N, C-alpha and C positions, 0 to 999 in steps of 0.2 A: 719257267724257271729262269731266274736272273743269276748269272755268274759274275762275281766281281773279280777283276784282274788288276794286278799292280800296274801293268803297262798295256796300252792299246796295241802297240807293236813291240813284241819282245825282242830285245837285241842281245840278251845274254851277258851284258856288261854291268859292272857294279854301278850303283847310283852315284852320280857325281864324277864318273870317270872322264866325261867330256861335257862341255857346255851345250846342252840341247837347245838353248835359245839362240845360239850363234849360227843361224841358218844361212843358206845360200840366197842368191838373188832370185826373185820369182819372175818368170817370163810368161807373157801371154803367147798365143799361137803365132802371131806375126813375128814377135821377137825371137821365138824359138826357131821358126823356119829360117830366119835371117842368120842366126848363129850356126845352124846346121849347114847352110850354104857356104859359110866362111870356113868350114872345116873343123868345127869344134868336136871334141871327143864325147860321144853319147853313151850313156850307161843305163841299161834297163835294171831298175831296182826291184823287179818282181822275181818270182820263182820260175824254175825251168818250164813248168807246165803252162804257165801264163804266156811267156815269151815265145813258146813253140808255135802258137797259132797266130801270133801277131806281134810286131815290134816296129820301131822306127828304122828307116833305112840306115844301114851301117852301124847299128848299135852293138855295143858289147853286151852280150846276154849271158850272165853267169848261170851255171848249171846247178844251182843250189836248190834244196827243198824248202828251206826256211830263211827268213830274214836274218836270223842269228848266224846262220852259216854264210850268208851272202856278204856281210860286211867285210870280214877278212879276205874273202875271195876277191872282192872288188879292189881292195888295197893292192893285192898281187897283180891284178889285171892292169892297174893304173901305175905300176912301178915306173919311176922316172918321168911321170907326166904331171908333177906337182905344179908346174908353171903353165900347163895347157888350160884352155877354156873347157871346163867340164860341164856337160849337160846331163842332169839326172831326171828320170821320169818314172812314174808308177801309175797305178790305176786311178787314184783320186787325189794324190799328192801327199797323203799322210806319211807313208814310208820315207819319202824324200825329205821331210822335215828332219828326221833323225839322221838319215844318210848324209845329207849335206853338212850338217853340224859335225858329224863323225869325220868326214873328209877334211873339213877345215881344221879340226883338231889335229889331224895328221899332216898338216902343212900344205894342203892344196889351196892355192891363192885365188883362183877364179872359179868358184863353184856356183852353178846355177841350176834351177829346178823348174819344171813345167808346172805353172800355177794351175791347180785344179786337176792335174794329171791328164791321162788320156781321155777321160770322160768329158772334161771341159774343153779340151783341145778339139774333140769331135764336134762339140756344140758350136764352138767358134767357127770351125771350118764350114759347117752347114749354114751358118748365118751370113758368112761373108764369101761370096762367090769368087772374090779376087784372091783368096788364100788357097794355096796348093795344099793338098793333103799329103803329108810325108809319112804317114803311118800305114803300114801294109798288113792286111789280114784282119783278124778279129781281136777285139779287146776281151780278155777273159773277165767274167763277172761272177760274183759270189752269190748267185741265186739259181733258181731252177733252170735258167737259160744256159748258164755256163759259158756264154760268149755273146758278144754283140758285134755285128759286122761293121767295120769302119771303111774297108775298101773291098773291091771285088776279088782281089787276089787270094788264092788258097795256097799257103806256104808250107803246110805240114802234110803228113801222111798217116793213113790208117796204121796203127801199131801192129795189126795182124797181117794184112795182105800187102801193105805198102802203097795202095792207091791214094791219090790226092784226096785229102779229107781234113777238115778242121773242126769236127764235132766231138766234143768231150762227152763221155758217158761215165757212169759208175757201174762197176761189175754188178750183175744181178744177184750174185751171191752176197747177201748182206753181211756175212762175216768177213768177206774180203773187201768189198766196196772200193776196189782199186779205181782211181780216176785215170782214164786212158782215152785215146782217140780211136774211134771205131766207125767205119763206114756202114751204110745201111745194109749192104750185102752181107758183111760179116756179122752184123747185129742179128740178122735173120738166121744165118747159117749156124751161129754159135750161141743163140738164145740170149744175146746181150751180155755174155760172160767173157772173161779174159783167158780162161784155161779149161782143159777137160775136167779137172777136179771141180771147178766152180760150176760147170754145166751140170755135172752129176748132183752136186749139192742143191742147185736151184730147182731140180726136178723132183726133189723129195717133197712129200706132203708138207703143207704149211705148218701143221702141228709139230712135226718132227724137227723142222727148221727152228721153230720157236724154242722147243725143248733143248736143242743143241746150243742155242745162243744164251740160255740162262746162265747167269753167273759172270758173263763177260762185262767188262767195263764199257760204258757207252762210247767213250772216245775211241775204243778199238774198232767201232763200227762207223766212225766218221770217215770223211774222205781219206783214202790211202794214196799219198802222192809219190810213192817210191817209183824210181825209174826202173822199168823192167823190159827185157826183150821178149815181146810176145809173138814174134814172127815164127818161132819154132814150136811154141807150146801146143798148137792144135794140129800139127802135121803128123 
């Protein structure tokens, strides 16, 4: 099935509200590192669940669930920094095309973006031994891996027990499908689920689970990215 969308990255703004062609300067890995070392303001243009497992050192990491929510949040985070050197980054660079144009529209004078995003930054770092890696942790990716390791550091915690962990999973209850961080111990102990209710549901016969899911919209069973406190739900 092919689904046609008006925008690749939905920003929630009216068409023509800002000039999306007036983008920031594109920096390669070497230029990016140099700007970081000189004290530029770094902004992660991804969502909270992405930056939780990996981000650039010292980056501002908005706690939004969608790009649409993130744009106004970033404006607030960057209040009175219109004359600072701003560095934007995302997974592959697409979101920064819009974000850099949006910031320039709002009066930011020195907006820069990581060309090719984290993906190409990691490639350049691997090819050039003289370049330091300034990204810590994993890069969240939108396939079955849900993450690609860029550095050895683990900077996040299991959402259930609090142990160091940066492995995203989806709740095994298909009607929940919550995206969360779960260590191997908790995955075994809680059957890959996020709550007691979901454990009970996942243990139902497959035929009953299918019957209960009938009539639901497909998108309700796609990744659920809501932030939830899972530390108390299974105690």
